N, C-alpha and C positions, 0 to 999 in steps of 0.2 A: 482649608492647607494647603492642597494642590494649586491654586491660583496663589498662593503666599510663594512657595518657593519657583512657580513661577516670573513670578513677578523681579526676587532674587537673584535669578538666572540672567534676566533682560537688563538688571543693574549691574552685575558682577565683574563685565568687561570697563565700566566708566570707574569702579569700584579698583580693580585693581589696577588701571589707568594711574587717577588719583594716588594711588600707595605708594607705586612705580617713582610718580613724577615729584612728590612732596611729600610723603609720610617717610619713604627710607632715606633721602638727604639727611633731614631733620634729625633724623634717629641717629645716621652714620654720624653726622657733624660731633650730636654728642656723648656718641662712644668715641670717638679720635679724641676730641675733649680732654678724655683722661689717658691720655698715650704721649710719650714723647716718640713723632716721629718725622722723620725730613721726610717731603713733598713730594718725593720720586721715589725715593726710595724704599724700595717693601721693611726693611727689617724699622720694627717699633718695642716701645717698651711700657708697659703700665707704671705711671707715677700717682695713680690716684691725684688727690685734688692739688699737686704740685702744680700744673698750669693754672689755673686760676688763683693760687696764691701768689704768683710769679708777674700775673694779671696785675691784680691789685697791688701791686707795690710799684707798678713801671710808675713809671709820670708821664712818660709821651702819650701813654693806654689814659692818664685822666684830662690832661691837655685835649687829645681829639674828642675826646666823650664834652670837653667845654664847647671845642670850636663847631663841633658836631648839634649840641643846643641851639648855641646861638645865630649858629644858617637855621635853622629848621624851627626855632622858635619864632626869628625874623619872618622867612621867608613866608611861615604859616599866617601870621599877622596880617601882614604885606598882600597878599594873596586874599584875604576874607576883604579888607578892606574893597581893594580894587576889584576887584573879582563882585562883590554886595553893591557897588556904587555904579557899575556898567551894567550890573541890570537893571538895575532900577532904573536908572537914562534909558537903554535899550525897548524896557519896559511902556513906556512912552511912546504914542503914534508923533512922528515926525519925517519932513520927506525924504527917502532913500534908506528908511531904518533897514530894509532888508541887506541891501550892499551891507552898510555897517557892519551888521552880523553875522553877516559872512566873513565880511576880513576881520572882525574880532575875534575869528575862531584861530586863525591862519598860527599864529608863533604854537600854538597847542598840537596843530598836525607840522610842522618844521624838525622834520630830524635832528636829535640834540645836534648831535657833532656839525649841523648843517647851521647850527644860531649859534653856538659857542665860533666858528668861524668867523660868521656876521658880525660876531659881537668882540670878538677880538681884533677886528679892521675895523670896525667902530672906535673901539676905545684905545685904540690903538695911540700912546702918548708922544709918535713922531708925525704920524699923517693923520689919527682918527680924527670925525667929521665933529666929532664930543669934545673933544679940546678946540678943535678949529671956530663951533658955535662958543664953546667959556670962552676963547681968548686969552687961553693962560694954559701952561703945560699941564698935566695932570700923570703922572706915573699910577694909572690904572689899575695894574700891577703889579705892581713893588708890592714891600710889605704892610704900607698902611693904606694903600685903598684896595689888596687885592679880596679881601671879603666882603666891600661892599660891593663890587665888581661882580662877584658871584652872584650875593643876594638879589645884585639887580638885574641880571642875566635869568634865574631863573624865575623870579615876581615877571617876568614877561613873558616867560614862554611857560609858566604853568596854569594865571590866573585865568586864562579862558575856561576850564575845570569849573573854577567857582563862578564865574557867570553865567554856564551854561545849566548846572545846577539850581541856582539861585532865581532864574531866570523860567529857568521852565515851571519853577515851585509859582510861581509870582505870578505868570499865568492861568492857574488855577484859582487863583483867589478870588471870589464870588464880589464883580463890584458895588453889587447891593450893602456890602458893608461900609466902603465908604463914601455909598451914598448916604446914610443912616448917619456915618461921620458929618459928613456939611451938612446935614441939618442940624445939628447937634450943636454947630457951633468948632468941630473938633477945625485946627490948624492943620497943613502939612507935618510938621514935626510930633503932633501927637497922634496920626494915624499912621505914621512911622513908628509911634513906639507905641501906639496900642494895636494895631492891625496887624501893619507888616512884619514885626518880629516876631510874635508871636506865631505867626503863619509860618515862618521860616524857621522854626527850631528846629524842628527835627529834620529837616534840607540841615541845616545847617552844623547840624550835629555832627550827621555822617562826613559830610566833606572833613569837617576837623575834624574828625579820627583817621578816613582816610590820607587826608594832606601831609597829618604828622607820622602815617606808617612811611609813607612814601621819601617823605624830603629827610626822613632820618635814617634812613635808609639809602640815601640816594648817591649815586657813588660816580655815575656816568658823566657829568656836567663838572664835579670841579675837578674829576680828574683829567679831563679835556684840559681843563684853564692853566691845571699846573706844567702842562707839559710844553716846556721849551722856555721854562724861567724856572726865577730860581726863588723865589714867594712858598714854594710848595709846603714848610712847613706851618705859615701862616691859613693854610684852608684845609689843613688835615685832618678831615674829620673821622671821625670811628669806621665807615666803610671801609675806605683808602688807609689808614693804618693796619685793618684787618687782613686786607690785602697783601699788602709790603709785609706781613711779616708772613705769610702763610708761602708769597710767592717769588720776594726778595729777598727774606733771612731765612724761607724754604722749613718754616718752622709752622708745617699743618695743626699742629696737637695745643698749640698757646693760641694759634690763630682760628682754629673750629672754639678754645673757651673764651675767646673774647666776641667770636659770633654767638655764642649761645648766651653770653651775660649781655649781651647790643639787643638779643629775643626776648628775655626776660626785663631786658627794662619796656621793650616797646609792650610785652604782656602784660607790665604793672601800669603803662599808660593808659592803656586800652579799661583795665579792671577799672580803674581809677573815673575815666567816663561816663560808663555803664554808671558808675555806683551814684557820680552826678547826676546826671539825666535821669535816673530813677528816685532818684530825692527831688527832682525840679518835681516829675510827673504827680508826686505823692505831695506838694503842697497845696 
């Protein structure tokens, strides 16, 4: 009993820090969503579920949710495909592999603001290197292409995360499995489907869950891209619209309600992931 009390006393500072930095902001956001409150003035009025009703009746909310889903799903799929393909390539032995591995993580360590500035320069419609290489003028940050540009930049920036996770798992797969499959006459595709993919399943599940949360709530990359441009409504994802409702329209209560709904979407997605994962494990 005394040892248990000592243990609790030792972890109490960490628990208090966790409550202060994580639990309190979440609880305060939920509480604030039931009030009509200016973002800076102290006055507030309890209005119950009125904020949620207003958000669900807001067409721009649904448009932002749709754009956020397009952005997150597209980038997640491309990150998984590109990161897994790059990991398979870098798992093979070839001259200069160490250097290529080091260079491949460069996009992930570059600060987001630097990455966006670089890509804004590369995709500039007047003097960008991409248009010069294509030989045709494309307005990459216009209404027709800005979502494509956002997806391209995000995939380039974050696919190394998938690469590192998958490559780490590939290096733990026993070579004997592949040798036995070769003896049995299995080709490269059969070895990938029946050995590599099952071994990567748990890693890919975790990566998919993490990338889904991070990309659906991604704020900085879209926000930096729309600065100085006129195509902002075409990549106004839900995090950006929530920020604007809170700090541009000064509606802290409605912004909190949108944040709570976004949190519930993520909880539902995570619950679905874990349900599907458990079902696959029991098959």
